[in-house]
PDB file of N, CA, C and O in Angstrom:
ATOM      1  N   MET A   1     -74.612-128.314 -13.391  1.00  0.00           N
ATOM      2  CA  MET A   1     -73.207-127.260 -13.450  1.00  0.00           C
ATOM      3  C   MET A   1     -72.889-127.378 -14.868  1.00  0.00           C
ATOM      4  O   MET A   1     -72.724-128.423 -15.497  1.00  0.00           O
ATOM      5  N   SER A   2     -72.815-126.007 -15.357  1.00  0.00           N
ATOM      6  CA  SER A   2     -72.382-125.720 -16.809  1.00  0.00           C
ATOM      7  C   SER A   2     -70.999-125.616 -16.902  1.00  0.00           C
ATOM      8  O   SER A   2     -70.416-125.069 -15.966  1.00  0.00           O
ATOM      9  N   VAL A   3     -70.159-126.163 -18.146  1.00  0.00           N
ATOM     10  CA  VAL A   3     -68.947-125.858 -18.206  1.00  0.00           C
ATOM     11  C   VAL A   3     -68.454-124.226 -18.180  1.00  0.00           C
ATOM     12  O   VAL A   3     -67.314-123.795 -18.002  1.00  0.00           O
ATOM     13  N   LEU A   4     -69.733-123.463 -18.423  1.00  0.00           N
ATOM     14  CA  LEU A   4     -69.155-122.031 -18.307  1.00  0.00           C
ATOM     15  C   LEU A   4     -69.311-121.332 -16.753  1.00  0.00           C
ATOM     16  O   LEU A   4     -68.939-120.199 -16.445  1.00  0.00           O
ATOM     17  N   ASP A   5     -69.844-122.146 -16.033  1.00  0.00           N
ATOM     18  CA  ASP A   5     -70.001-121.853 -14.467  1.00  0.00           C
ATOM     19  C   ASP A   5     -68.575-121.617 -13.777  1.00  0.00           C
ATOM     20  O   ASP A   5     -68.417-120.880 -12.804  1.00  0.00           O
ATOM     21  N   ASN A   6     -67.426-122.436 -14.491  1.00  0.00           N
ATOM     22  CA  ASN A   6     -65.945-122.448 -14.041  1.00  0.00           C
ATOM     23  C   ASN A   6     -65.272-122.151 -14.708  1.00  0.00           C
ATOM     24  O   ASN A   6     -65.366-122.723 -15.794  1.00  0.00           O
ATOM     25  N   PHE A   7     -64.128-121.074 -14.570  1.00  0.00           N
ATOM     26  CA  PHE A   7     -63.413-120.771 -15.762  1.00  0.00           C
ATOM     27  C   PHE A   7     -62.289-122.214 -16.065  1.00  0.00           C
ATOM     28  O   PHE A   7     -61.951-122.528 -17.206  1.00  0.00           O
ATOM     29  N   GLU A   8     -61.947-122.770 -15.134  1.00  0.00           N
ATOM     30  CA  GLU A   8     -61.186-124.019 -15.263  1.00  0.00           C
ATOM     31  C   GLU A   8     -61.766-125.133 -15.846  1.00  0.00           C
ATOM     32  O   GLU A   8     -61.095-125.961 -16.461  1.00  0.00           O
ATOM     33  N   SER A   9     -63.003-125.218 -15.692  1.00  0.00           N
ATOM     34  CA  SER A   9     -63.800-126.409 -16.483  1.00  0.00           C
ATOM     35  C   SER A   9     -63.962-125.839 -17.940  1.00  0.00           C
ATOM     36  O   SER A   9     -64.040-126.599 -18.904  1.00  0.00           O
ATOM     37  N   TRP A  10     -64.011-124.491 -18.060  1.00  0.00           N
ATOM     38  CA  TRP A  10     -64.310-124.000 -19.437  1.00  0.00           C
ATOM     39  C   TRP A  10     -63.215-124.234 -20.432  1.00  0.00           C
ATOM     40  O   TRP A  10     -63.309-124.445 -21.641  1.00  0.00           O
ATOM     41  N   LYS A  11     -61.885-124.130 -19.469  1.00  0.00           N
ATOM     42  CA  LYS A  11     -60.495-124.163 -20.306  1.00  0.00           C
ATOM     43  C   LYS A  11     -60.772-125.675 -20.470  1.00  0.00           C
ATOM     44  O   LYS A  11     -61.145-125.909 -21.620  1.00  0.00           O
ATOM     45  N   ASP A  12     -60.712-126.745 -19.711  1.00  0.00           N
ATOM     46  CA  ASP A  12     -60.604-128.005 -19.751  1.00  0.00           C
ATOM     47  C   ASP A  12     -61.480-128.147 -21.125  1.00  0.00           C
ATOM     48  O   ASP A  12     -60.987-128.275 -22.246  1.00  0.00           O
ATOM     49  N   PHE A  13     -62.670-128.107 -20.866  1.00  0.00           N
ATOM     50  CA  PHE A  13     -63.902-128.367 -22.212  1.00  0.00           C
ATOM     51  C   PHE A  13     -63.090-127.872 -23.849  1.00  0.00           C
ATOM     52  O   PHE A  13     -62.872-128.544 -24.857  1.00  0.00           O
ATOM     53  N   LEU A  14     -62.803-126.422 -23.526  1.00  0.00           N
ATOM     54  CA  LEU A  14     -61.990-126.020 -24.789  1.00  0.00           C
ATOM     55  C   LEU A  14     -60.879-126.863 -25.198  1.00  0.00           C
ATOM     56  O   LEU A  14     -60.705-127.197 -26.370  1.00  0.00           O
ATOM     57  N   GLY A  15     -60.135-127.204 -24.244  1.00  0.00           N
ATOM     58  CA  GLY A  15     -58.942-127.975 -24.651  1.00  0.00           C
ATOM     59  C   GLY A  15     -59.365-129.245 -24.978  1.00  0.00           C
ATOM     60  O   GLY A  15     -58.473-129.675 -25.710  1.00  0.00           O
ATOM     61  N   ASP A  16     -60.262-130.144 -24.851  1.00  0.00           N
ATOM     62  CA  ASP A  16     -60.877-131.451 -25.086  1.00  0.00           C
ATOM     63  C   ASP A  16     -61.267-131.201 -26.426  1.00  0.00           C
ATOM     64  O   ASP A  16     -61.121-132.093 -27.262  1.00  0.00           O
ATOM     65  N   ARG A  17     -61.887-129.770 -26.831  1.00  0.00           N
ATOM     66  CA  ARG A  17     -62.547-129.739 -28.321  1.00  0.00           C
ATOM     67  C   ARG A  17     -61.449-129.580 -29.329  1.00  0.00           C
ATOM     68  O   ARG A  17     -61.442-130.124 -30.434  1.00  0.00           O
ATOM     69  N   LEU A  18     -60.312-128.607 -28.744  1.00  0.00           N
ATOM     70  CA  LEU A  18     -59.261-128.549 -29.499  1.00  0.00           C
ATOM     71  C   LEU A  18     -58.557-129.553 -29.935  1.00  0.00           C
ATOM     72  O   LEU A  18     -58.247-129.640 -31.123  1.00  0.00           O
ATOM     73  N   HIS A  19     -58.215-130.432 -29.043  1.00  0.00           N
ATOM     74  CA  HIS A  19     -57.647-131.642 -29.230  1.00  0.00           C
ATOM     75  C   HIS A  19     -58.415-132.673 -30.193  1.00  0.00           C
ATOM     76  O   HIS A  19     -57.820-133.352 -31.030  1.00  0.00           O
ATOM     77  N   GLN A  20     -59.472-132.706 -30.033  1.00  0.00           N
ATOM     78  CA  GLN A  20     -60.446-133.282 -31.170  1.00  0.00           C
ATOM     79  C   GLN A  20     -60.141-132.678 -32.201  1.00  0.00           C
ATOM     80  O   GLN A  20     -59.269-133.296 -32.812  1.00  0.00           O
ATOM     81  N   ALA A  21     -60.428-131.814 -32.657  1.00  0.00           N
ATOM     82  CA  ALA A  21     -60.553-130.985 -33.918  1.00  0.00           C
ATOM     83  C   ALA A  21     -58.968-131.112 -34.538  1.00  0.00           C
ATOM     84  O   ALA A  21     -58.765-131.006 -35.748  1.00  0.00           O
ATOM     85  N   GLN A  22     -58.022-131.320 -33.691  1.00  0.00           N
ATOM     86  CA  GLN A  22     -56.562-131.243 -34.097  1.00  0.00           C
ATOM     87  C   GLN A  22     -56.500-132.992 -34.367  1.00  0.00           C
ATOM     88  O   GLN A  22     -55.777-133.387 -35.281  1.00  0.00           O
ATOM     89  N   GLY A  23     -57.113-133.785 -33.718  1.00  0.00           N
ATOM     90  CA  GLY A  23     -56.951-135.229 -34.247  1.00  0.00           C
ATOM     91  C   GLY A  23     -57.900-135.463 -35.192  1.00  0.00           C
ATOM     92  O   GLY A  23     -58.028-136.657 -35.463  1.00  0.00           O
ATOM     93  N   GLN A  24     -58.781-134.527 -35.928  1.00  0.00           N
ATOM     94  CA  GLN A  24     -59.631-135.186 -36.818  1.00  0.00           C
ATOM     95  C   GLN A  24     -58.809-134.548 -38.310  1.00  0.00           C
ATOM     96  O   GLN A  24     -59.225-134.704 -39.459  1.00  0.00           O
ATOM     97  N   GLY A  25     -57.747-133.922 -37.960  1.00  0.00           N
ATOM     98  CA  GLY A  25     -57.148-133.070 -38.996  1.00  0.00           C
ATOM     99  C   GLY A  25     -57.442-131.592 -39.375  1.00  0.00           C
ATOM    100  O   GLY A  25     -57.060-130.926 -40.337  1.00  0.00           O
ATOM    101  N   MET A  26     -58.151-131.322 -38.438  1.00  0.00           N
ATOM    102  CA  MET A  26     -58.520-129.660 -38.747  1.00  0.00           C
ATOM    103  C   MET A  26     -57.298-128.689 -38.491  1.00  0.00           C
ATOM    104  O   MET A  26     -56.724-128.596 -37.406  1.00  0.00           O
ATOM    105  N   ASN A  27     -56.985-127.996 -39.603  1.00  0.00           N
ATOM    106  CA  ASN A  27     -55.749-126.942 -39.612  1.00  0.00           C
ATOM    107  C   ASN A  27     -55.694-125.789 -38.960  1.00  0.00           C
ATOM    108  O   ASN A  27     -56.694-125.072 -38.930  1.00  0.00           O
ATOM    109  N   GLN A  28     -54.709-125.477 -38.433  1.00  0.00           N
ATOM    110  CA  GLN A  28     -54.711-124.189 -37.581  1.00  0.00           C
ATOM    111  C   GLN A  28     -55.578-123.125 -37.926  1.00  0.00           C
ATOM    112  O   GLN A  28     -56.463-122.737 -37.163  1.00  0.00           O
ATOM    113  N   GLN A  29     -55.352-122.611 -39.100  1.00  0.00           N
ATOM    114  CA  GLN A  29     -56.078-121.419 -39.720  1.00  0.00           C
ATOM    115  C   GLN A  29     -57.974-121.716 -39.383  1.00  0.00           C
ATOM    116  O   GLN A  29     -58.857-120.979 -38.944  1.00  0.00           O
ATOM    117  N   ALA A  30     -57.959-122.882 -39.763  1.00  0.00           N
ATOM    118  CA  ALA A  30     -59.463-123.505 -39.601  1.00  0.00           C
ATOM    119  C   ALA A  30     -60.109-123.438 -37.981  1.00  0.00           C
ATOM    120  O   ALA A  30     -61.241-123.085 -37.649  1.00  0.00           O
ATOM    121  N   ILE A  31     -59.064-123.870 -37.181  1.00  0.00           N
ATOM    122  CA  ILE A  31     -59.225-123.667 -35.632  1.00  0.00           C
ATOM    123  C   ILE A  31     -59.415-122.298 -35.067  1.00  0.00           C
ATOM    124  O   ILE A  31     -60.149-121.890 -34.167  1.00  0.00           O
ATOM    125  N   SER A  32     -58.551-121.698 -35.846  1.00  0.00           N
ATOM    126  CA  SER A  32     -58.336-119.995 -35.755  1.00  0.00           C
ATOM    127  C   SER A  32     -59.670-119.110 -35.973  1.00  0.00           C
ATOM    128  O   SER A  32     -60.070-118.176 -35.278  1.00  0.00           O
ATOM    129  N   GLU A  33     -60.223-119.647 -37.094  1.00  0.00           N
ATOM    130  CA  GLU A  33     -61.757-118.984 -37.394  1.00  0.00           C
ATOM    131  C   GLU A  33     -62.615-119.448 -36.757  1.00  0.00           C
ATOM    132  O   GLU A  33     -63.593-118.741 -36.515  1.00  0.00           O
ATOM    133  N   LEU A  34     -62.560-120.681 -36.304  1.00  0.00           N
ATOM    134  CA  LEU A  34     -63.775-121.281 -35.408  1.00  0.00           C
ATOM    135  C   LEU A  34     -63.749-120.499 -34.242  1.00  0.00           C
ATOM    136  O   LEU A  34     -64.812-120.002 -33.871  1.00  0.00           O
ATOM    137  N   ALA A  35     -62.564-120.272 -33.497  1.00  0.00           N
ATOM    138  CA  ALA A  35     -62.237-119.669 -32.526  1.00  0.00           C
ATOM    139  C   ALA A  35     -62.869-118.402 -32.491  1.00  0.00           C
ATOM    140  O   ALA A  35     -63.545-117.917 -31.583  1.00  0.00           O
ATOM    141  N   TYR A  36     -62.534-117.879 -33.704  1.00  0.00           N
ATOM    142  CA  TYR A  36     -63.064-116.109 -33.762  1.00  0.00           C
ATOM    143  C   TYR A  36     -64.609-116.261 -33.546  1.00  0.00           C
ATOM    144  O   TYR A  36     -65.214-115.714 -32.624  1.00  0.00           O
ATOM    145  N   ASP A  37     -65.213-117.107 -34.549  1.00  0.00           N
ATOM    146  CA  ASP A  37     -66.639-117.163 -34.565  1.00  0.00           C
ATOM    147  C   ASP A  37     -67.280-117.577 -33.057  1.00  0.00           C
ATOM    148  O   ASP A  37     -68.276-116.986 -32.640  1.00  0.00           O
ATOM    149  N   ILE A  38     -66.804-118.352 -32.491  1.00  0.00           N
ATOM    150  CA  ILE A  38     -67.117-118.750 -31.262  1.00  0.00           C
ATOM    151  C   ILE A  38     -67.110-117.481 -30.235  1.00  0.00           C
ATOM    152  O   ILE A  38     -68.142-117.091 -29.688  1.00  0.00           O
ATOM    153  N   GLY A  39     -65.948-116.934 -30.053  1.00  0.00           N
ATOM    154  CA  GLY A  39     -65.825-115.676 -29.299  1.00  0.00           C
ATOM    155  C   GLY A  39     -66.994-114.785 -29.756  1.00  0.00           C
ATOM    156  O   GLY A  39     -67.769-114.344 -28.907  1.00  0.00           O
ATOM    157  N   GLY A  40     -67.146-114.515 -30.996  1.00  0.00           N
ATOM    158  CA  GLY A  40     -68.411-113.442 -31.343  1.00  0.00           C
ATOM    159  C   GLY A  40     -69.877-114.000 -30.834  1.00  0.00           C
ATOM    160  O   GLY A  40     -70.807-113.247 -30.544  1.00  0.00           O
ATOM    161  N   TYR A  41     -69.921-115.041 -30.789  1.00  0.00           N
ATOM    162  CA  TYR A  41     -71.015-115.891 -30.474  1.00  0.00           C
ATOM    163  C   TYR A  41     -71.085-115.711 -28.946  1.00  0.00           C
ATOM    164  O   TYR A  41     -72.146-115.200 -28.588  1.00  0.00           O
ATOM    165  N   LEU A  42     -70.361-115.956 -28.116  1.00  0.00           N
ATOM    166  CA  LEU A  42     -70.478-115.975 -26.900  1.00  0.00           C
ATOM    167  C   LEU A  42     -70.541-114.644 -26.450  1.00  0.00           C
ATOM    168  O   LEU A  42     -71.445-114.464 -25.634  1.00  0.00           O
ATOM    169  N   SER A  43     -69.755-113.497 -26.769  1.00  0.00           N
ATOM    170  CA  SER A  43     -70.040-112.215 -26.344  1.00  0.00           C
ATOM    171  C   SER A  43     -71.091-111.521 -26.791  1.00  0.00           C
ATOM    172  O   SER A  43     -71.411-110.394 -26.413  1.00  0.00           O
ATOM    173  N   ASN A  44     -71.665-112.220 -27.643  1.00  0.00           N
ATOM    174  CA  ASN A  44     -73.038-111.629 -28.106  1.00  0.00           C
ATOM    175  C   ASN A  44     -74.363-112.254 -27.464  1.00  0.00           C
ATOM    176  O   ASN A  44     -75.423-111.635 -27.365  1.00  0.00           O
ATOM    177  N   GLN A  45     -74.158-113.527 -27.057  1.00  0.00           N
ATOM    178  CA  GLN A  45     -75.248-114.211 -26.795  1.00  0.00           C
ATOM    179  C   GLN A  45     -75.543-115.266 -25.640  1.00  0.00           C
ATOM    180  O   GLN A  45     -76.533-115.961 -25.408  1.00  0.00           O
ATOM    181  N   VAL A  46     -74.068-115.099 -24.876  1.00  0.00           N
ATOM    182  CA  VAL A  46     -74.213-115.800 -23.546  1.00  0.00           C
ATOM    183  C   VAL A  46     -73.771-114.933 -22.453  1.00  0.00           C
ATOM    184  O   VAL A  46     -72.805-114.202 -22.670  1.00  0.00           O
ATOM    185  N   GLU A  47     -74.289-114.913 -21.413  1.00  0.00           N
ATOM    186  CA  GLU A  47     -74.083-114.105 -19.952  1.00  0.00           C
ATOM    187  C   GLU A  47     -72.959-114.805 -19.385  1.00  0.00           C
ATOM    188  O   GLU A  47     -73.029-115.973 -19.002  1.00  0.00           O
ATOM    189  N   ALA A  48     -71.613-113.879 -19.313  1.00  0.00           N
ATOM    190  CA  ALA A  48     -70.729-114.103 -18.321  1.00  0.00           C
ATOM    191  C   ALA A  48     -70.971-114.810 -17.021  1.00  0.00           C
ATOM    192  O   ALA A  48     -71.704-114.229 -16.221  1.00  0.00           O
ATOM    193  N   LYS A  49     -70.463-115.989 -16.682  1.00  0.00           N
ATOM    194  CA  LYS A  49     -70.732-116.485 -15.667  1.00  0.00           C
ATOM    195  C   LYS A  49     -69.793-116.459 -14.438  1.00  0.00           C
ATOM    196  O   LYS A  49     -70.132-117.049 -13.411  1.00  0.00           O
ATOM    197  N   ASN A  50     -68.464-115.702 -14.528  1.00  0.00           N
ATOM    198  CA  ASN A  50     -67.525-115.623 -13.678  1.00  0.00           C
ATOM    199  C   ASN A  50     -66.742-114.263 -13.955  1.00  0.00           C
ATOM    200  O   ASN A  50     -67.018-113.594 -14.951  1.00  0.00           O
ATOM    201  N   GLU A  51     -65.989-113.962 -13.264  1.00  0.00           N
ATOM    202  CA  GLU A  51     -65.016-113.115 -13.333  1.00  0.00           C
ATOM    203  C   GLU A  51     -64.331-112.720 -14.745  1.00  0.00           C
ATOM    204  O   GLU A  51     -64.520-111.727 -15.447  1.00  0.00           O
ATOM    205  N   GLN A  52     -63.282-114.079 -14.967  1.00  0.00           N
ATOM    206  CA  GLN A  52     -62.557-114.154 -16.235  1.00  0.00           C
ATOM    207  C   GLN A  52     -63.214-114.086 -17.258  1.00  0.00           C
ATOM    208  O   GLN A  52     -62.639-113.497 -18.174  1.00  0.00           O
ATOM    209  N   GLU A  53     -64.637-114.623 -17.562  1.00  0.00           N
ATOM    210  CA  GLU A  53     -65.564-114.559 -18.511  1.00  0.00           C
ATOM    211  C   GLU A  53     -65.731-113.011 -18.854  1.00  0.00           C
ATOM    212  O   GLU A  53     -65.326-112.529 -19.912  1.00  0.00           O
ATOM    213  N   ALA A  54     -66.328-112.329 -17.914  1.00  0.00           N
ATOM    214  CA  ALA A  54     -66.699-110.953 -17.793  1.00  0.00           C
ATOM    215  C   ALA A  54     -65.280-110.244 -18.506  1.00  0.00           C
ATOM    216  O   ALA A  54     -65.423-109.652 -19.576  1.00  0.00           O
ATOM    217  N   VAL A  55     -64.312-110.305 -18.055  1.00  0.00           N
ATOM    218  CA  VAL A  55     -63.121-109.677 -18.520  1.00  0.00           C
ATOM    219  C   VAL A  55     -63.040-109.968 -20.063  1.00  0.00           C
ATOM    220  O   VAL A  55     -63.074-109.102 -20.937  1.00  0.00           O
ATOM    221  N   LEU A  56     -62.938-111.217 -20.244  1.00  0.00           N
ATOM    222  CA  LEU A  56     -63.022-111.686 -22.023  1.00  0.00           C
ATOM    223  C   LEU A  56     -64.050-111.289 -22.783  1.00  0.00           C
ATOM    224  O   LEU A  56     -63.878-111.305 -24.001  1.00  0.00           O
ATOM    225  N   VAL A  57     -65.326-110.851 -22.246  1.00  0.00           N
ATOM    226  CA  VAL A  57     -66.376-110.225 -22.908  1.00  0.00           C
ATOM    227  C   VAL A  57     -65.901-108.731 -22.939  1.00  0.00           C
ATOM    228  O   VAL A  57     -65.826-108.177 -24.036  1.00  0.00           O
ATOM    229  N   ASP A  58     -65.619-108.139 -21.948  1.00  0.00           N
ATOM    230  CA  ASP A  58     -65.333-106.712 -22.033  1.00  0.00           C
ATOM    231  C   ASP A  58     -64.030-106.387 -22.948  1.00  0.00           C
ATOM    232  O   ASP A  58     -63.998-105.366 -23.635  1.00  0.00           O
ATOM    233  N   LEU A  59     -62.992-107.287 -22.918  1.00  0.00           N
ATOM    234  CA  LEU A  59     -61.770-107.007 -24.137  1.00  0.00           C
ATOM    235  C   LEU A  59     -62.551-107.232 -25.310  1.00  0.00           C
ATOM    236  O   LEU A  59     -62.493-106.311 -26.125  1.00  0.00           O
ATOM    237  N   TRP A  60     -63.394-108.382 -25.674  1.00  0.00           N
ATOM    238  CA  TRP A  60     -63.718-108.644 -27.046  1.00  0.00           C
ATOM    239  C   TRP A  60     -64.602-107.552 -27.389  1.00  0.00           C
ATOM    240  O   TRP A  60     -64.355-107.124 -28.516  1.00  0.00           O
ATOM    241  N   ASN A  61     -65.519-106.973 -26.817  1.00  0.00           N
ATOM    242  CA  ASN A  61     -66.434-105.795 -27.024  1.00  0.00           C
ATOM    243  C   ASN A  61     -65.472-104.601 -27.396  1.00  0.00           C
ATOM    244  O   ASN A  61     -65.814-103.908 -28.355  1.00  0.00           O
ATOM    245  N   ALA A  62     -64.314-104.294 -26.741  1.00  0.00           N
ATOM    246  CA  ALA A  62     -63.747-103.041 -26.981  1.00  0.00           C
ATOM    247  C   ALA A  62     -62.573-103.322 -28.250  1.00  0.00           C
ATOM    248  O   ALA A  62     -61.887-102.420 -28.731  1.00  0.00           O
ATOM    249  N   ALA A  63     -62.519-104.514 -28.595  1.00  0.00           N
ATOM    250  CA  ALA A  63     -61.557-104.657 -29.604  1.00  0.00           C
ATOM    251  C   ALA A  63     -61.927-104.463 -31.330  1.00  0.00           C
ATOM    252  O   ALA A  63     -63.123-104.510 -31.618  1.00  0.00           O
ATOM    253  N   ASP A  64     -61.182-104.303 -32.170  1.00  0.00           N
ATOM    254  CA  ASP A  64     -61.702-104.432 -33.396  1.00  0.00           C
ATOM    255  C   ASP A  64     -61.516-105.844 -34.057  1.00  0.00           C
ATOM    256  O   ASP A  64     -60.965-106.812 -33.532  1.00  0.00           O
ATOM    257  N   GLN A  65     -62.042-105.785 -35.226  1.00  0.00           N
ATOM    258  CA  GLN A  65     -61.939-107.097 -35.770  1.00  0.00           C
ATOM    259  C   GLN A  65     -60.297-107.883 -35.792  1.00  0.00           C
ATOM    260  O   GLN A  65     -60.098-109.086 -35.619  1.00  0.00           O
ATOM    261  N   LYS A  66     -59.777-107.361 -35.922  1.00  0.00           N
ATOM    262  CA  LYS A  66     -58.187-108.000 -35.902  1.00  0.00           C
ATOM    263  C   LYS A  66     -57.633-108.115 -34.569  1.00  0.00           C
ATOM    264  O   LYS A  66     -56.718-108.910 -34.355  1.00  0.00           O
ATOM    265  N   GLU A  67     -58.132-107.362 -33.628  1.00  0.00           N
ATOM    266  CA  GLU A  67     -57.869-107.484 -32.286  1.00  0.00           C
ATOM    267  C   GLU A  67     -58.582-108.673 -31.444  1.00  0.00           C
ATOM    268  O   GLU A  67     -58.064-109.285 -30.510  1.00  0.00           O
ATOM    269  N   GLN A  68     -59.751-108.849 -31.920  1.00  0.00           N
ATOM    270  CA  GLN A  68     -60.753-110.380 -31.839  1.00  0.00           C
ATOM    271  C   GLN A  68     -60.069-111.303 -32.072  1.00  0.00           C
ATOM    272  O   GLN A  68     -59.827-112.124 -31.188  1.00  0.00           O
ATOM    273  N   HIS A  69     -59.476-111.444 -33.557  1.00  0.00           N
ATOM    274  CA  HIS A  69     -58.835-112.578 -33.845  1.00  0.00           C
ATOM    275  C   HIS A  69     -57.708-112.867 -33.106  1.00  0.00           C
ATOM    276  O   HIS A  69     -57.484-114.047 -32.839  1.00  0.00           O
ATOM    277  N   ALA A  70     -56.860-111.890 -32.675  1.00  0.00           N
ATOM    278  CA  ALA A  70     -55.730-112.137 -31.719  1.00  0.00           C
ATOM    279  C   ALA A  70     -56.406-112.487 -30.229  1.00  0.00           C
ATOM    280  O   ALA A  70     -55.627-112.953 -29.397  1.00  0.00           O
ATOM    281  N   ILE A  71     -57.548-112.329 -29.904  1.00  0.00           N
ATOM    282  CA  ILE A  71     -57.992-112.756 -28.742  1.00  0.00           C
ATOM    283  C   ILE A  71     -58.468-114.206 -28.956  1.00  0.00           C
ATOM    284  O   ILE A  71     -58.304-115.048 -28.073  1.00  0.00           O
ATOM    285  N   ALA A  72     -59.056-114.494 -30.129  1.00  0.00           N
ATOM    286  CA  ALA A  72     -59.366-115.759 -30.416  1.00  0.00           C
ATOM    287  C   ALA A  72     -58.030-116.897 -30.348  1.00  0.00           C
ATOM    288  O   ALA A  72     -58.018-118.011 -29.826  1.00  0.00           O
ATOM    289  N   ASN A  73     -57.034-116.238 -31.008  1.00  0.00           N
ATOM    290  CA  ASN A  73     -55.746-117.140 -31.212  1.00  0.00           C
ATOM    291  C   ASN A  73     -55.115-117.156 -29.807  1.00  0.00           C
ATOM    292  O   ASN A  73     -54.456-118.150 -29.505  1.00  0.00           O
ATOM    293  N   ILE A  74     -55.251-116.159 -28.923  1.00  0.00           N
ATOM    294  CA  ILE A  74     -54.648-116.440 -27.502  1.00  0.00           C
ATOM    295  C   ILE A  74     -55.394-117.383 -26.680  1.00  0.00           C
ATOM    296  O   ILE A  74     -54.839-118.071 -25.822  1.00  0.00           O
ATOM    297  N   MET A  75     -56.492-117.421 -26.897  1.00  0.00           N
ATOM    298  CA  MET A  75     -57.394-118.428 -26.316  1.00  0.00           C
ATOM    299  C   MET A  75     -57.299-119.856 -26.456  1.00  0.00           C
ATOM    300  O   MET A  75     -57.517-120.705 -25.592  1.00  0.00           O
ATOM    301  N   VAL A  76     -56.903-120.037 -27.798  1.00  0.00           N
ATOM    302  CA  VAL A  76     -56.472-121.358 -28.356  1.00  0.00           C
ATOM    303  C   VAL A  76     -55.170-121.768 -28.108  1.00  0.00           C
ATOM    304  O   VAL A  76     -54.866-122.954 -28.236  1.00  0.00           O
ATOM    305  N   LYS A  77     -54.189-120.742 -27.694  1.00  0.00           N
ATOM    306  CA  LYS A  77     -52.861-121.199 -26.934  1.00  0.00           C
ATOM    307  C   LYS A  77     -53.160-121.491 -25.699  1.00  0.00           C
ATOM    308  O   LYS A  77     -52.577-122.409 -25.123  1.00  0.00           O
ATOM    309  N   LEU A  78     -54.204-120.684 -25.048  1.00  0.00           N
ATOM    310  CA  LEU A  78     -54.091-120.794 -23.512  1.00  0.00           C
ATOM    311  C   LEU A  78     -54.654-122.341 -23.197  1.00  0.00           C
ATOM    312  O   LEU A  78     -54.219-123.003 -22.255  1.00  0.00           O
ATOM    313  N   VAL A  79     -55.777-122.865 -24.203  1.00  0.00           N
ATOM    314  CA  VAL A  79     -56.115-124.105 -23.904  1.00  0.00           C
ATOM    315  C   VAL A  79     -55.381-125.336 -24.454  1.00  0.00           C
ATOM    316  O   VAL A  79     -55.698-126.483 -24.139  1.00  0.00           O
ATOM    317  N   GLN A  80     -54.349-125.021 -25.320  1.00  0.00           N
ATOM    318  CA  GLN A  80     -53.434-126.236 -25.709  1.00  0.00           C
ATOM    319  C   GLN A  80     -53.390-127.251 -24.626  1.00  0.00           C
ATOM    320  O   GLN A  80     -53.892-128.370 -24.732  1.00  0.00           O
ATOM    321  N   ASN A  81     -52.784-126.820 -23.609  1.00  0.00           N
ATOM    322  CA  ASN A  81     -52.366-127.875 -22.562  1.00  0.00           C
ATOM    323  C   ASN A  81     -53.405-128.244 -21.472  1.00  0.00           C
ATOM    324  O   ASN A  81     -53.138-128.852 -20.436  1.00  0.00           O
ATOM    325  N   GLU A  82     -54.766-127.742 -21.891  1.00  0.00           N
ATOM    326  CA  GLU A  82     -55.846-128.239 -21.215  1.00  0.00           C
ATOM    327  C   GLU A  82     -56.709-129.487 -21.439  1.00  0.00           C
ATOM    328  O   GLU A  82     -56.670-130.205 -22.438  1.00  0.00           O
ATOM    329  N   GLY A  83     -57.359-129.613 -20.546  1.00  0.00           N
ATOM    330  CA  GLY A  83     -58.277-131.242 -20.878  1.00  0.00           C
ATOM    331  C   GLY A  83     -57.943-132.106 -20.785  1.00  0.00           C
ATOM    332  O   GLY A  83     -56.731-132.183 -20.581  1.00  0.00           O
ATOM    333  N   THR A  84     -58.747-133.408 -20.859  1.00  0.00           N
ATOM    334  CA  THR A  84     -58.259-134.805 -20.369  1.00  0.00           C
ATOM    335  C   THR A  84     -57.222-135.380 -21.454  1.00  0.00           C
ATOM    336  O   THR A  84     -56.641-136.444 -21.237  1.00  0.00           O
ATOM    337  N   GLY A  85     -56.998-134.606 -22.689  1.00  0.00           N
ATOM    338  CA  GLY A  85     -56.463-135.145 -23.631  1.00  0.00           C
ATOM    339  C   GLY A  85     -55.047-134.511 -23.713  1.00  0.00           C
ATOM    340  O   GLY A  85     -54.404-134.473 -24.762  1.00  0.00           O
ATOM    341  N   LYS A  86     -54.616-134.023 -22.544  1.00  0.00           N
ATOM    342  CA  LYS A  86     -53.295-133.318 -22.266  1.00  0.00           C
ATOM    343  C   LYS A  86     -52.209-134.186 -22.854  1.00  0.00           C
ATOM    344  O   LYS A  86     -51.030-133.843 -22.767  1.00  0.00           O
TER     345      LYS A  86
END
């Protein structure tokens, strides 16, 4: 089973990666840019595995670049308290 199959597992995975990046000293701007790059990759290259991911893809594809950065930043906020490193 892939972490993409279940939205809660996906949030936990992202939360773990966020805590790892912060623990290694990555600043908020770098995290924001990485989240934006990952969002673009996922929307173009990965098929949504559940309803939540499908909504995110639709939102991403409808958004302009500034709005996509906002979506990426919101996702970072969403997963801040997720993962095993809570």
